[in-house]
C-alpha positions in Angstrom: 70.3 81.8 127.4 73.3 82.1 125.0 74.4 80.3 122.8 78.1 81.2 123.8 78.2 79.5 127.2 81.5 82.2 127.7 81.7 85.5 125.9 85.9 86.7 126.6 85.7 90.5 126.1 88.4 92.8 125.4 90.1 91.6 128.6 93.7 92.3 129.7 96.3 91.5 131.9 99.7 92.7 132.7 102.4 91.5 135.0 104.8 94.5 136.7 103.9 96.3 133.4 104.2 93.3 131.2 100.5 92.3 128.9 100.2 89.1 129.5 96.9 89.8 127.5 96.6 91.6 125.3 93.0 93.1 124.5 91.5 89.5 123.7 88.1 88.2 122.7 86.7 85.6 121.5 83.4 83.7 122.5 82.5 79.4 123.0 80.0 78.0 121.9 77.9 75.8 124.5 78.7 72.4 123.8 81.8 72.5 121.3 85.6 71.8 122.3 87.7 74.8 122.1 91.1 74.7 121.7 93.7 77.4 122.9 97.4 77.3 121.0 100.1 79.8 119.8 104.4 79.3 120.8 105.1 79.4 124.9 104.3 82.2 126.4 101.6 83.5 124.9 99.7 83.7 127.5 97.4 80.6 127.5 97.7 79.3 130.6 97.0 83.5 132.1 94.1 83.3 130.3 93.0 80.0 132.1 93.5 81.0 135.7 92.0 84.1 134.6 88.6 82.4 133.6 88.9 80.1 136.8 89.4 83.3 138.9 93.4 82.1 139.8 94.1 85.9 138.3 92.3 88.6 138.3 92.5 90.6 135.3 93.1 94.5 134.2 90.5 95.5 132.0 87.7 93.9 130.0 84.7 91.2 130.6 84.1 88.2 131.1 80.7 86.7 130.9 79.7 83.2 131.9 76.4 82.1 132.1 74.2 85.0 130.8 76.5 86.8 134.1 79.2 89.1 134.7 82.1 87.8 136.2 84.3 90.3 138.7 85.6 89.6 141.5 85.7 85.6 140.8 88.3 83.7 143.1 88.4 79.1 141.9 86.0 78.2 144.5 83.7 80.7 143.2 84.3 78.9 139.9 84.5 76.3 140.9 80.4 76.7 142.5 79.5 78.0 139.2 80.7 75.2 137.3 84.1 76.0 135.9 86.1 73.4 136.6 89.8 73.4 135.8 92.7 70.5 135.7 96.6 71.7 135.8 100.1 71.3 133.5 101.6 69.0 136.8 99.4 67.2 138.8 97.9 68.0 141.9 97.6 64.7 143.3 97.0 63.0 146.5 100.2 60.2 145.2 99.1 57.9 148.6 95.7 58.4 147.9 93.7 55.6 145.7 91.7 56.4 142.3 88.9 56.8 144.1 90.0 58.8 147.2 91.4 61.1 144.6 88.6 61.5 142.9 86.1 62.5 145.3 88.1 65.3 146.8 86.4 66.9 143.5 83.0 67.4 145.6 85.0 68.6 148.9 83.5 71.4 148.7 79.6 70.5 148.2 79.4 68.6 151.1 76.7 69.5 153.7 77.2 67.0 156.6 79.7 68.7 159.1 82.5 67.4 160.8 80.6 66.1 163.7 78.4 64.2 161.3 81.2 63.3 159.4 83.0 61.5 162.2 80.1 59.9 164.3 78.7 58.5 160.8 75.4 59.8 161.8 72.5 59.6 158.7 73.1 62.8 156.5 76.9 62.0 156.4 76.3 58.4 155.6 74.1 59.1 152.4 76.4 62.1 151.7 79.1 59.4 151.1 77.2 57.0 150.0 75.9 59.2 147.0 79.4 60.8 146.0 80.7 57.0 145.5 78.0 56.4 143.4 78.8 59.2 141.6 82.9 58.6 141.9 82.2 55.0 140.7 80.0 56.9 137.5 83.2 59.0 136.3 85.4 55.5 137.7 83.3 54.0 134.7 83.0 56.6 132.3 87.2 57.0 131.9 88.0 53.7 132.4 89.5 53.3 135.7 87.7 51.1 137.4 90.5 48.6 137.4 93.1 51.0 138.6 89.6 52.1 141.7 92.1 51.3 144.6 95.7 51.3 143.4 97.3 54.4 144.7 97.8 57.2 142.5 101.6 57.5 143.1 101.6 54.0 142.2 100.2 54.7 138.3 101.8 55.8 135.5 102.2 59.4 133.9 98.9 58.7 131.6 96.7 57.3 134.2 97.0 60.0 137.0 96.4 62.7 133.7 93.2 60.9 133.6 92.6 60.7 137.6 92.7 64.5 137.9 90.3 64.7 134.8 87.9 62.5 137.0 88.0 65.0 140.4 87.6 68.2 137.8 85.0 65.5 137.0 83.1 64.7 139.5 81.4 68.4 140.4 79.6 68.0 136.7 80.9 71.6 135.9 78.9 72.9 132.6 82.8 74.3 131.3 85.7 72.6 131.7 89.3 74.0 131.5 92.5 71.8 130.7 95.4 73.1 130.3 97.9 70.7 128.8 96.0 67.7 128.7 98.0 65.6 127.3 101.6 67.2 127.4 104.2 64.8 128.3 102.4 61.8 126.9 103.6 59.1 124.0 101.4 58.9 120.7 99.6 56.1 122.4 98.1 57.8 125.4 97.3 61.0 124.0 94.9 59.2 121.6 93.8 57.7 124.5 93.2 61.8 126.8 91.4 62.4 123.0 89.5 59.8 122.8 88.2 60.3 126.5 87.9 64.7 126.5 85.1 63.9 123.5 83.4 61.7 125.4 82.8 64.1 128.0 81.9 66.5 126.0 79.7 64.2 123.5 78.1 62.3 126.9 78.0 65.2 129.1 77.7 67.5 127.1 80.7 69.9 128.8 81.7 72.0 127.4 85.7 71.8 126.7 88.5 74.7 126.5 91.6 73.5 126.3 95.3 73.9 125.4 97.3 71.9 123.4 100.5 72.0 121.6 100.3 68.6 118.9 98.8 70.1 116.2 97.2 66.3 115.1 95.7 66.8 118.0 94.2 69.8 117.9 93.0 69.5 114.4 91.2 66.6 115.3 89.7 67.1 118.8 88.7 70.3 118.4 85.6 72.1 116.8 86.8 75.8 117.2 90.8 77.1 117.1 91.6 80.3 118.9 95.2 81.9 118.3 97.2 83.8 120.8 101.0 85.5 119.7 102.4 87.4 122.8 99.2 87.8 124.4 97.0 88.8 121.4 94.4 87.5 119.1 96.1 86.3 115.4 93.4 83.8 114.6 90.0 82.1 115.4 87.5 80.1 113.9 87.1 76.0 112.5 90.7 74.2 112.5 90.5 74.3 109.3 90.2 78.0 109.1 92.7 78.5 111.4 95.6 76.1 108.9 94.8 78.3 106.1 95.6 81.5 107.7 98.3 83.6 106.4 99.0 85.0 110.5 97.9 82.0 112.3 100.5 80.4 110.1 103.7 82.9 110.4 103.1 83.5 113.8 102.9 80.1 115.0 102.0 76.8 112.8 104.9 77.7 110.6 107.2 79.1 113.5 109.6 76.8 116.1 107.9 75.9 119.3 109.1 74.0 122.6 
């Protein structure tokens, strides 16, 4: 197996002739936390959508776990071990925390609807195994006290943690986080950064995240890729990126939303 869990090679993506991603290349090493940074409109979310099959790229190649990804969709990406969260919570507000997390295992069910409806042995065994996995995620993310609370009654920061748990329960080897700390106050950001670090360290999950808070990025990441208008303008360690004149001109020294 390659040391790189993910290789992005000359990826381009256009919308009605406008380049969202332009000949982008970089590697993500197995077990690292890689941050994607850049001004709004730089192509960061579009890139995550390419990586988990929401968008189909125009040119280039993506290699994940030494396999070339061509015509994948989000379900196929999930089955290969790519998990994803989104900028806006997509949770079931009238379901409990545990039940929301368990929805992340729906594609892994082997028992049929009839087996579940009748409570047959395979369905019961599967449900028990899933709930045990869910309990493990609750403990990892310090959500045990909220296990049976309706998600709609939780604070925004806790809801983001539930979404992280739903993405984790299937055991992805690569986790894509689209602005997991957006809209949080300083304390909530510190907590979420700690949980991302715990996931990376304790589960060995490789993480690619989009984040605008440079303090969070520089303290959390092993590797930073900087985008500007769909092109890569920086790629290296946090300290290397901070000292890169091109990055300073394109992003760190420029105002952004």
